[in-house]
N, C-alpha and C positions, 0 to 999 in steps of 0.2 A: 522515321521522323526523328531528328536529333538536332540539338543546337550546335553540335560539332565539338563540344567541350567535354572532356573526360576528367574525372576527379579521382584522387586516391580514395577519399571517403565521402559519402553522402550521408548526412544525418537528417532524418525526416522527423521534424517536430522540434521546436526550440523551447520546450518546457524545461523542467529541472534537469532531467536526465540528458536531454538532447543538447542543451547549451554546454553542459559540462563535458559530454563526449566530444563535441566539436572543439572545445578549448584544449583538451588533453591531446587530441590527435593533431591539431594545428601546432601546438607547442612542440610536438615531436617532428615538425618539419613537413607534415603532410598537407597536400592540397585538399582542403575541406570545403564542401558546400553544405550550408545549414539552411534548411527550408522550414518555413512556417506559414500557416494559412492566415494568420492574423496580421493586421498592420503593426508596425513596430511599437507604438505606444501601448499595444495590448498583447505584447509577447507573452506566450504561455497561457493565454486565456483558453479555458476549456470549452465554454459554450457562450451563447448570447447572454446567459446569466452572469458570467464572470469566471473568476478563479475559484470555483466551488471546492472548499476543503475545510477541514478543521484547523488547518494552519499550524499545527503543533509539530515540533521536531525535537528529538533528543539532542542535548548538547554534544554528545559523543559523535553524532553524525555531522554536525557542523564542524567539529574539530577535525574529522576525517578529511573534509574538503580543504579546510584551512591549512592543515599540515601537508597534504599531498600537493596542493597547488601554490602554497606559499602566498596565500591571500588572507585578508582580514575582513570579517563581516562585523557590522555594527548597526546602529540606527541610521536610517529609518527601516532598513530591511528586517532586522531583528527587532520586532516591535515591542515584545515584552518578555522578560526572563521569568521563568517559573521554577520553583524548587523541585517539583516532581509531579507525579500523576497519582491521584487517589481513585481506586475503584470502590464504589459505594453499593452496598447491598440494597435490594428492593425496599426493605423496611427501614433503611437509613441507620441501622444500628451497628453495622460493621464496615470498616474502611480498611483497605489494603493499599499501602504506598508502594508503587513500583515506578521504574524509570526515574533516574535522578534529575539533575539540572537539565533544563531544556528551554525552549523559546516558543512563543507564538509569533508567527511571521506577519509582516505586511507583504502579502504574497505578490501583488503587482510590483512592488519595489524590489523584492528579492529576485523575481524573474528578470527584471530589467538589469539588475546588477550582474546576473549570470550571463545574459546576452552580451553585455559590454566586455566581459572577460573573453568570450569567444571571438568577438570582433577584434579586440586588442591582440589576441593570439594569432590573428591572420586568417581566420575562417571567412569565407565569402557568405554573407547573409542575404537571403532572398525571402522577403515577406510576401503576403498575398498570393501564396502558391498552395494550391489544394492538391495533395498527393492522391492519385486515384488507384495506384497499384504498383506492384513490382514489375520489372522487366526480367523475364526468365529465359535463359538460353542454356540448352544442354543440361537442364535440371539444376541450374544454379541461379542465384540472384546476381544480375549484372548492372542493375540500375533501377530507376523509378520513372514512372510517367505521371503526369498531372496537368493541371491547368494553371497557367501563369495569369495572374490577375483574375483568376477564377473563370477565364474564358478561353484563352489560346492554349491548345494542346502542346505539351513539350515533353521531351524525354531527356534525362540526364543519366550518364553511366559512370560507374565507379568500380574500383577493385573490391570495396566493402560498402555495404549499405547498413547503417545503424538505424533500427526502427525504434523511434521514441514517440510514436503517435498516440499512445494511450491504449486503453482497454479495448476500444472498438477498431483498432488499426486495420486499415485495408491492406497493409503489406503482409502481416502474419496470416490474415484470413485467406489470402490468395497465394500462399506458398504452394509449391508442389506437395503432393502427399508424401510424407516422410515420417521416419520413426523418431526424429529428434524434437521438433517443435510442434506442439499441438496447434491446430488452426482454430479450434472452437473451445469455448469455456462453458462448463455446466452452469446453468442459471442458478442452481442451488449454491454455487460458490461465488455468487455476486450479491452484494448488498446495495439496495437503493438508499442513498443518503441525501440529506438536505440540511440547510442551515441558514440562519440569519446572522448578520453582524449588527448588533444593536448598540446604541447609546442608551443608558438607563440610569435610573435613580435607585439607590439601595433602600429598601423598606426597613430592613433590620439585619443584624448579623446572624448568619447561620451557615457554618462552613460545610454543611451537607448539601447546600444548594448553590452557594457561590463562595469561592475561596480566592481572594486576590493574589495569593502567592502560589497556588497550585492549580493544576488542571483537574477537573472532576469528570469521572465516567460513571454514569448511573446504569447498573445492570438491573433491568426490569423488563421482563418478557411480556408484560401487559402494556407498558408504555412504548417499548421498542422491541417487538417480537423478533427473536433471532438475531438481535444486534444490541445496541446500547444507545443511551443519550449522552451528550457531552456538554459541559459548560467550561469553556476555556477563556481565562481572562486576557484582555488586551489592554493596551496603554490607555491611561485616562479612565473614563467611566464607560468603557466599551467591553463587549463580550462577544465571543463566537459561540453560539448555542445551536445545537442541532441533534440529529439522530440518524441511525442507519437501521434498516430492517431487511430481513430475508423474505422474499416473496411467499415462499411456502409457509413459513411460520406465521406471517401476517394473515394468510388465508385461513389457517387453522384457528388462530386466535379470534378472527372475526366471526367464524362459524360458531365456535363454542360460546362466545360472549354475545352473539346476536347483534354484531356491529357491522358497519359498512365503511370503516376507516380506510383511508389511503395514506400515502406518505405525507402529503401536505397536512391533512387533518391531524395526524399523529404529531407532527412537528408543532403545530399551533397548540395542540393540547398540552404538549410538553412544556412549552413556554408558559402557558396559563397555570400549569401544575407547580411552577417555581414561585414561591411566595416572596422571595427576596428581591427579584427584579421587578421594578414597577416603572410606569411611564416609559415603556420601551419605545424607541424610535429607530427605524432602520437607518444605519450609517452607510450611506450609499456612495462613498468615495469610489471612483472608477466604475460606477454602476455595478458594484460588487456586493451589495448588501444582502442579497437573497439569491438562493439557487439550489438546484438539485443535480445530482450526479451519481453514476454507478461506480462501485469500488469492488474489485476482486478480493476475496478473503480466503485464499488457498495458498499452498506452497507455490513458489515460483515455478515456471516451466522446468521440467527435469533437465532439459538442455536449453541453453540460451542462444545456440548458434546452429546455423545451417550453412551450406556452401555459399560463400559470399554475403552472408547475412548474420547480423547480431541484433539482439533486442535488449532494451533497457527500460527500467521503470514499469509503469502499468501495462505496457505492451506485453510484458513477460509476467504479468500478474504477481508483482512483487510485494504489495502491501502486506504488513504483518497480519496473519490470519486471525489473531485474537483482537487486536486493537484497530485493525484496518488502517493503521498509519502507513502512508505510502511515501512521505517526503524523504525519510532517511534512506530507504533502499533505492529510491530514484537517484539521490545524490551519489551514493556509493557506486551504483551500477553505471552511472554516466561517466564517472572518472575512470573506472576499470575498463569500460567498453572502448573508450578512446585510446587508452594505453595499449590495450591488446590489439585493436585494429592496426595501430601504427606498427607494432611489433610483427604482426603477421605479414604486413606489406613489406617490411624490411627483410623478412625471411622468404619472401616471394611464394607464400603459401596461404591463401585465403579460403581454403577448403574447410570442412568441418574439423578435420584434424589440425589444421594450421591455426584455427581460431579457438581450439579446445581449452587453452589455458585460461580463457575468460571464465569458463564454467568453474574451473578450479579456484580462481581468484575470488569470484563472487561467493562461492560456497564457503570459502574460508572467512571472508570478511563479514558475511551476513546470512547467507542462505542455508547453512548446515542444520539449523534447528526449526526451519519453518514448517516442514512436514509434520514434525512432532506437535508444533503449535496448532496446526490444522486439526489434528486429532482432538486436541483440547477444545477447539472452537466447536467441532461437531458435537462433543459431549455437552458443552454449555447450552447449545441450542435444544437439547433434549430435556432441559430442566425447567420446571415451573418456578414461580417466585418463592413458594414455600420451601422447596428444596434448596434454591439458591440462598435464601436467608439462613437456613439451618446449616448448609454446607459451609458457607463463608464464616459462620460463627463457630463451627465445631470441627470441621474436617482439617482445616489448614491453618498453620501459623502464618504470620505476616511474611516471614522469611520464605516459607514454602510457596506462598502465593506469588511473591516477587520472583522466585526462581522460575515458576511456570511461565510467567509473562515474558521471560527472557529465553524460553525454550529449554531451560534446564529442568532436570527431573529430580525432585526431592524424593527421599526414601520414605515412602509411606508404609507403615506396618499395620495390618489389620489387627494383629494381636495387641500392639501397643496402644491403639486407639479404641479398642473394643468397648472399654468402659464408657467412653464418651458416646459411642454409637448407641449403647443401651439406653441412654437418656431419651433417645428418639428412635425406637426400634423400627418404626415404619420407614426410616431412611437408611437402614442398613444396606439395602440393595444399591442405593445411590452411592454409598461409600465404597462398596465392593466394586461398583462400576468405575469409581475414581481410581481405585488401585489398578484395575484393568487398563485404564487410560494411561496411567503413569508407565505401565509396562510397555504399551504400544509406543509412547513417546520415546522411551529408552531404546526400543528396537530401531525406530526410524533415525534417531540421533546416531546410533551406531552405523546404520546403513550409509548415512551421509558422511560420516567420518571416514568412510572408505569409498568416497566418490570415485567413479572410474577415471583412471588416468588417461584413457584414450577412448575414442568412439567404439572400439571393438567390444569393450566390456559394458557398454551402455544398455543394450536391450535387456539384459538380465537384471541390471540395477533398476531400470524403470519398471519392469514387471514386479519386482519385489515391493517397490514404493506403492504402486497403484493397488496391488492386492491388499496391502495393509490399510490404505485409506478406504477402499471399498468395504472391507470388513467392518471398519468403524462406522461407516455410513449405514450399513445394514443393521448394526447393533443399536445405534442411537438415532432414532427418528425424531424430527422436530416435534416438540410437545410444549409449547409456550404457556399454556394455561390448563 
């Protein structure tokens, strides 16, 4: 069964990564089919709840797209500029600034802008198409199958398929068994997230709860076990407020505290916990005021390519393992995927080897420190609020904390900080564990700095990465309270 049309590139999913992949491949002169399950006015919509996301993105990631594609973003898609992001300790006594200039997006407007770029570049856009799986021939991806108008079965074939369907993608999950792209994701590497977009009145000023110029992240394993809460300012008197939790951490927290909380009750409690926001009203433009979604918080897939196949954005579990921010890596990967798909077609080689440069490009642009950041995320999930408070106050300088959020490894010396540790001797093991984590981060950063130049070297590389991650998971078990 086929409609008789073959394409150079099929992009499945016209969210952030997909629309940009289609744009760059089409600009390179390729015949591109861009598929999306939503009607065009709802392009990029994740679920019936809407475009569920914190909507925050670093300015550097916006600049990457603007410079690479020679385009300019502004209002309404860039809804609000923020000076940075503050991580706030559970007791609200310590704040670390990380990530510089950034924006909170009007996500539907931003998605619509990216779709227009793809259409202007010459990509063929087809909405209301539900992808049901890949077409596999001779152990390679040669196209996709799905339902047009959600009813009629159709097949489309291409030299390269770019998978931008998100975390639950039916393409990656139905690949042939292979050593390159994992088909499943460990549930412990996924956070359940939810948020409201509210209009509100400000009861009083307190920058620990709401900062009109900065995004706030609340680290608190009782309020958000295994994750964090966020308060991100939007234009006018609006705010994006929500949280993410790890399933295992939530179960442990509920058992120890004698609670029966779920994601929704935690979100509602988090809103009530904030004394600054009063008279909150859901701002339901585009029916996007409330929703839940799952976000991966691990390193990206060790390889992003298979024969005839590339993945971008959440389909390759690209969000930052510490912050769960997925917009930036989705934008970067979309641009790079489209560029590399076009190059591989020009070289008449869309095998794993022919697509391998995409791995190298993404590793250089974003991915080379995410495995190290995953180690730190695993460590954070093993700390209760008392240790988080003490550690943020005592163990790290602002510069050191900022470095860690970027995947950089500060030089921590147990000897140089021993005097501070003595002030709270019960936490000396937590500090020594932090020293261990810094060592593991440094190890993995070095491993990714020597990312394999070809598929032949990949199995040993992956074995080294996985063994280091598994060692950290064994050492640091979730312990939220």
